[in-house]
C-alpha positions as CSV (number, residue, x, y, z in Angstrom):
1,G,157.5,100.2,173.8
2,I,158.5,97.5,171.4
3,G,160.2,97.0,167.9
4,G,158.6,95.5,165.0
5,I,160.4,92.8,162.8
6,A,159.8,94.7,159.6
7,P,159.5,98.5,160.7
8,N,159.5,99.7,157.1
9,A,156.4,97.5,156.1
10,R,153.3,99.4,155.3
11,I,150.0,97.8,156.6
12,M,146.6,98.1,154.9
13,P,143.9,97.0,157.5
14,I,140.9,95.6,155.9
15,K,137.8,94.9,158.0
16,I,136.1,91.5,157.6
17,T,133.7,91.6,160.5
18,N,130.2,92.9,160.9
19,E,128.9,95.4,163.6
20,D,128.9,92.6,166.1
21,N,132.6,91.8,165.5
22,K,131.7,88.5,163.8
23,T,132.8,87.2,160.4
24,D,131.8,84.5,158.0
25,G,133.0,83.1,154.7
26,G,131.2,85.9,152.6
27,L,132.9,88.7,154.6
28,I,136.2,86.8,154.5
29,S,136.1,86.5,150.7
30,Q,135.1,90.1,150.2
31,G,138.1,91.2,152.1
32,M,140.3,88.7,150.2
33,L,139.1,89.9,146.9
34,Y,139.5,93.6,147.9
35,A,143.1,92.8,148.9
36,A,143.9,90.7,145.8
37,K,143.0,93.7,143.5
38,Q,145.5,96.0,145.3
39,S,148.6,96.4,143.4
40,N,150.7,97.5,146.4
41,V,149.7,94.6,148.6
42,K,152.1,91.5,148.6
43,I,151.2,89.7,151.7
44,I,147.6,88.9,153.0
45,L,147.6,88.1,156.6
46,L,144.2,86.5,157.4
47,E,143.8,87.1,161.1
48,N,140.5,85.4,161.6
49,V,139.9,81.5,161.9
50,G,137.0,79.2,162.3
51,P,134.3,80.1,159.5
52,S,133.8,77.7,156.6
53,T,134.0,79.1,153.1
54,T,132.0,77.9,150.0
55,I,133.7,77.0,146.9
56,A,132.7,80.3,145.4
57,E,134.1,82.1,148.5
58,F,137.3,80.0,148.6
59,N,137.9,80.8,144.8
60,T,138.8,84.4,146.1
61,F,141.8,82.9,147.7
62,N,142.8,81.4,144.5
63,E,142.4,84.7,142.8
64,A,144.7,86.3,145.4
65,V,147.3,83.6,144.8
66,N,147.0,84.0,141.1
67,A,147.4,87.8,141.6
68,G,151.0,87.0,143.2
69,K,150.0,87.5,146.8
70,L,151.4,85.6,149.7
71,L,148.6,84.3,152.0
72,I,149.3,83.6,155.7
73,A,146.8,82.5,158.3
74,P,147.0,81.2,161.9
75,S,146.3,77.5,162.6
76,G,144.0,78.3,165.5
77,N,144.1,77.8,169.2
78,N,142.1,74.6,169.9
79,G,145.0,72.1,170.4
80,L,143.8,70.0,167.5
81,S,146.0,67.9,165.1
82,G,145.4,70.3,162.2
83,P,144.3,73.8,161.5
84,V,140.7,75.1,161.5
85,N,138.9,76.7,158.4
86,P,139.8,78.2,156.2
87,A,143.5,77.5,156.8
88,S,142.7,73.9,156.9
89,Q,142.3,74.2,153.0
90,F,145.5,76.0,152.3
91,S,147.1,73.1,150.7
92,A,144.9,73.5,147.7
93,L,146.4,76.9,147.0
94,G,149.9,75.5,146.3
95,G,153.2,77.1,147.5
96,A,152.0,80.6,148.2
97,A,149.9,80.0,151.2
98,L,151.2,79.4,154.7
99,V,149.5,78.2,157.9
100,V,151.3,79.2,161.0
101,G,151.2,77.4,164.4
102,S,152.8,78.3,167.7
103,N,155.9,77.1,169.4
104,N,157.0,77.9,172.8
105,G,160.6,79.0,171.9
106,A,162.2,76.1,173.4
107,G,161.6,73.4,170.7
108,G,158.0,72.4,171.7
109,R,154.6,73.1,170.2
110,S,152.4,75.3,172.3
111,A,149.8,73.2,174.0
112,F,146.9,75.4,172.6
113,S,148.3,75.4,168.9
114,N,146.8,73.5,166.2
115,G,149.2,71.3,164.3
116,A,150.1,70.7,160.7
117,S,147.9,67.6,159.9
118,G,146.6,68.0,156.4
119,V,148.8,71.1,155.5
120,E,152.2,69.8,156.3
121,G,153.8,71.3,153.2
122,N,152.3,74.7,153.9
123,Y,152.8,74.9,157.6
124,L,155.6,76.3,159.9
125,T,155.6,77.6,163.5
126,A,156.8,80.8,165.3
127,P,156.8,81.9,169.0
128,G,153.3,82.6,170.2
129,E,153.6,82.6,173.9
130,G,153.7,85.6,176.0
131,I,154.3,87.9,173.1
132,L,154.4,91.7,174.1
133,A,152.0,93.7,171.7
134,A,150.7,97.0,171.2
135,G,147.1,97.4,172.4
136,N,144.4,99.7,171.4
137,Q,143.6,101.3,175.0
138,G,146.0,104.1,174.6
139,D,149.0,105.3,172.7
140,D,151.4,103.7,175.2
141,F,149.3,100.6,176.0
142,Y,151.2,97.3,175.8
143,Y,150.2,93.8,177.0
144,T,151.3,90.2,176.7
145,V,149.2,87.8,174.8
146,S,149.5,84.2,173.6
147,G,148.0,82.4,170.5
148,T,148.8,81.5,166.9
149,S,147.5,84.9,165.9
150,M,150.8,86.3,167.8
151,A,152.8,83.7,165.6
152,A,151.5,84.4,162.1
153,P,152.3,88.2,162.1
154,Q,156.1,87.2,162.6
155,V,156.0,84.9,159.6
156,A,154.3,87.9,157.6
157,A,156.9,90.3,158.8
158,A,159.7,87.8,157.9
159,A,158.3,87.6,154.3
160,A,158.3,91.4,154.2
161,L,162.0,91.5,155.1
162,I,162.7,88.8,152.4
163,W,160.9,90.8,149.9
164,S,162.7,94.0,150.8
165,Y,166.1,92.5,150.1
166,A,164.9,90.5,146.9
167,P,161.9,92.4,145.4
168,S,161.8,90.1,142.3
169,L,160.9,86.9,144.2
170,T,157.5,85.5,143.7
171,A,155.2,84.7,146.6
172,T,155.9,80.9,146.3
173,E,159.7,81.6,146.4
174,V,159.3,83.6,149.5
175,A,157.4,81.0,151.2
176,E,159.8,78.3,150.2
177,I,162.6,80.2,151.7
178,L,160.8,80.5,154.9
179,K,160.1,76.9,155.0
180,K,163.5,75.7,153.9
181,S,165.4,78.1,156.5
182,A,163.1,76.9,159.3
183,T,164.6,75.3,162.3
184,D,163.6,71.5,162.2
185,L,161.6,70.7,165.2
186,G,160.1,67.5,166.2
187,P,160.7,64.4,163.9
188,P,163.3,65.0,161.1
189,G,161.8,66.8,158.2
190,V,158.4,68.0,157.5
191,D,155.9,66.4,160.0
192,S,152.4,66.7,161.1
193,I,153.0,68.5,164.2
194,F,155.6,71.4,163.1
195,G,155.4,71.1,159.4
196,A,158.6,72.7,158.2
197,G,159.6,73.6,161.7
198,G,160.2,77.0,163.4
199,L,160.6,80.4,161.9
200,N,164.2,81.3,161.6
201,I,164.6,85.0,160.3
202,E,168.5,84.9,160.3
203,A,168.8,81.8,158.3
204,A,166.0,83.1,155.9
């Protein structure tokens, strides 16, 4: 088996897909609004990328931030310079929203990972290649998989660890700790490839 980064964290799964396992801005906003209203939810990990959101739909993201939630989303796996929707709009949410790309664990951005262009101040990376994960084909089924959706949960788990040590922190403060403690990758400082750099849980 495998060990999680934040084994004491509790997870509330919220379905944002239809019967065909497809999603859109309306379904995403419904899920976001539901999570925003849960007092015991601190981190909202949006594990779906691509669909655009209308202004009204995106306003539910603002409602979540205003409710004190930390929003995290993967950047996408198209090898683009910047993230796909709705993460491409996360800069509009201020400091309590993070976009996560994938690094290869050796200082480089994964070839498939979308970069930080447009959301540099809200972006960092985490290992996303060959990650051993629990599958749903049996109680003892594990498999290796790559993608920014493997990197983003590590940042969410790191945020949960920080909050477990300092419960009084705000979502913006937790995000700031994750960014300031990140290992600088690529050009010095915040850049359009790695954003703040690579997740460094020990430093955080």
